[in-house]
C-alpha positions as CSV (number, residue, x, y, z in Angstrom):
1,M,131.4,143.4,130.0
2,T,132.8,146.9,129.4
3,E,135.2,147.1,126.5
4,T,138.5,149.0,127.0
5,K,139.8,150.2,123.8
6,L,143.1,152.1,123.7
7,A,143.9,154.8,121.3
8,Q,146.9,156.9,120.3
9,G,148.2,159.0,123.1
10,D,146.9,156.8,125.9
11,A,149.3,155.5,128.6
12,A,150.1,152.0,127.9
13,P,149.0,149.9,130.9
14,D,151.9,148.7,132.9
15,F,152.3,144.9,133.6
16,T,154.7,142.2,134.8
17,L,154.3,138.7,133.4
18,P,156.1,135.5,133.4
19,T,158.0,134.5,130.3
20,S,158.5,131.2,128.5
21,D,162.0,130.8,130.4
22,G,160.7,131.3,133.8
23,N,161.7,135.0,134.2
24,T,159.3,137.9,134.4
25,V,159.1,140.9,132.1
26,S,157.6,144.3,132.8
27,L,156.7,146.9,130.4
28,D,158.7,149.4,132.6
29,D,161.9,147.2,131.7
30,Y,161.6,148.8,128.2
31,R,161.1,152.4,129.1
32,G,163.1,154.4,126.6
33,K,162.7,151.9,124.0
34,R,159.7,151.5,121.4
35,V,157.8,148.2,122.0
36,I,155.6,146.1,119.7
37,L,153.3,144.3,122.0
38,Y,151.1,141.8,120.3
39,F,148.2,139.6,121.7
40,Y,147.4,136.2,120.1
41,P,144.8,133.6,121.0
42,A,146.9,130.4,121.4
43,A,150.5,129.2,121.0
44,M,151.3,126.5,118.5
45,T,147.9,127.0,116.5
46,P,148.3,127.6,112.7
47,G,147.5,131.3,112.6
48,C,149.5,132.1,115.7
49,T,152.4,130.1,114.6
50,K,152.4,132.0,111.3
51,Q,152.2,135.4,113.0
52,A,155.0,134.5,115.4
53,C,157.3,133.2,112.7
54,D,156.6,136.4,110.7
55,F,157.6,138.5,113.7
56,R,160.7,136.2,114.1
57,D,161.7,136.6,110.5
58,N,161.4,140.3,110.6
59,L,163.0,140.8,114.1
60,G,166.3,141.9,112.7
61,Q,164.9,144.9,110.9
62,L,162.5,145.7,113.7
63,T,165.4,145.6,116.3
64,S,167.7,147.6,114.1
65,E,164.9,150.3,113.8
66,G,164.8,150.4,117.6
67,Y,161.8,148.3,118.3
68,V,161.4,145.4,120.9
69,V,158.8,142.6,120.2
70,L,156.8,141.0,123.0
71,G,154.1,138.4,122.4
72,V,151.3,137.8,124.9
73,S,148.9,135.0,125.2
74,K,146.8,133.2,127.9
75,D,149.0,130.0,127.6
76,K,151.1,128.8,130.6
77,P,154.8,129.4,130.5
78,E,155.5,125.7,129.9
79,K,153.4,125.7,126.6
80,L,155.2,129.0,125.5
81,A,158.6,127.3,126.1
82,K,157.6,124.5,123.7
83,F,156.3,127.2,121.1
84,V,159.7,129.0,121.4
85,E,161.7,125.8,120.9
86,R,159.6,124.4,118.2
87,D,159.6,127.5,116.1
88,A,163.0,128.9,117.1
89,L,161.3,132.1,118.3
90,T,163.7,134.9,119.2
91,F,161.7,137.4,121.2
92,P,160.0,137.0,124.7
93,L,156.6,135.4,125.0
94,L,154.6,136.4,127.9
95,S,152.0,134.4,129.9
96,D,148.7,136.0,130.9
97,P,146.5,133.0,132.0
98,G,144.3,135.3,134.2
99,L,143.7,137.6,131.1
100,D,144.2,140.8,133.2
101,V,146.7,142.3,130.7
102,H,144.6,141.3,127.8
103,K,141.5,143.1,129.3
104,A,143.7,146.2,130.3
105,Y,144.6,146.5,126.6
106,G,141.1,145.6,125.2
107,A,142.5,142.4,123.7
108,Y,139.8,140.2,125.2
109,G,136.1,140.6,124.7
110,P,133.3,140.2,122.3
111,K,134.4,139.1,118.8
112,K,133.0,137.3,115.9
113,L,134.5,134.0,114.9
114,Y,133.2,132.3,111.7
115,G,130.2,134.7,111.8
116,K,129.2,133.7,115.5
117,E,129.4,136.1,118.3
118,M,131.7,135.1,121.3
119,V,134.0,136.2,123.8
120,G,137.7,135.6,123.5
121,V,141.1,136.9,122.8
122,I,141.1,139.6,120.1
123,R,144.2,139.4,118.0
124,S,145.6,142.9,118.6
125,T,149.0,144.8,118.3
126,F,150.2,147.9,120.1
127,V,153.0,150.0,119.2
128,I,154.2,151.8,122.4
129,D,156.6,154.7,122.2
130,A,159.8,155.4,124.4
131,D,157.7,157.3,126.9
132,G,155.2,154.5,127.4
133,K,152.3,156.1,125.4
134,I,150.3,154.1,122.8
135,D,151.5,155.1,119.2
136,Q,149.3,152.5,117.5
137,A,146.4,150.5,118.8
138,L,145.5,147.8,116.1
139,Y,142.6,145.5,116.9
140,N,141.3,142.5,115.1
141,V,144.4,142.1,113.0
142,K,144.9,139.2,110.6
143,A,147.7,136.6,111.4
144,T,148.8,136.4,107.8
145,G,150.5,139.6,106.4
146,H,150.2,141.5,109.6
147,V,153.9,142.2,110.1
148,A,154.2,143.6,106.5
149,S,151.2,145.8,107.1
150,L,152.7,146.9,110.4
151,K,156.0,147.7,108.8
152,K,154.2,149.9,106.3
153,K,152.4,151.8,109.1
154,L,155.8,152.3,110.8
155,N,157.4,153.4,107.6
156,L,159.7,150.4,107.5
157,A,158.6,148.7,104.5
């Protein structure tokens, strides 16, 4: 399996994915805005819940600074809808069950889990500028404290 890893200045791969509410979202919908696109392994698991709630709790500041937040997982829209409802998430969650978008961003591939090599979702975050270029590509991020660390990188802390 060849690994795609994006870097600053790369064009962000375009996509159109279903959301938790049955609509679809395309990256192109946000042209002219800065997008924080984050990939997480599974809705409603402890780490992913912590990360999603952290984005939710910081969404006001991120939005006021001109950022849009989008979360992507391999979960089906129905499970994402439960996640949104359970945790009062206030940003779109996108469903990529075929993992095509994960792979395009390098957010699926070989990784270590508890010291074992495996293939799976790599918790990753991408900051995409208003022109659709990668500003930051962050791979293997931690669920806890990630938003605070991201805000520092964006000079928002």
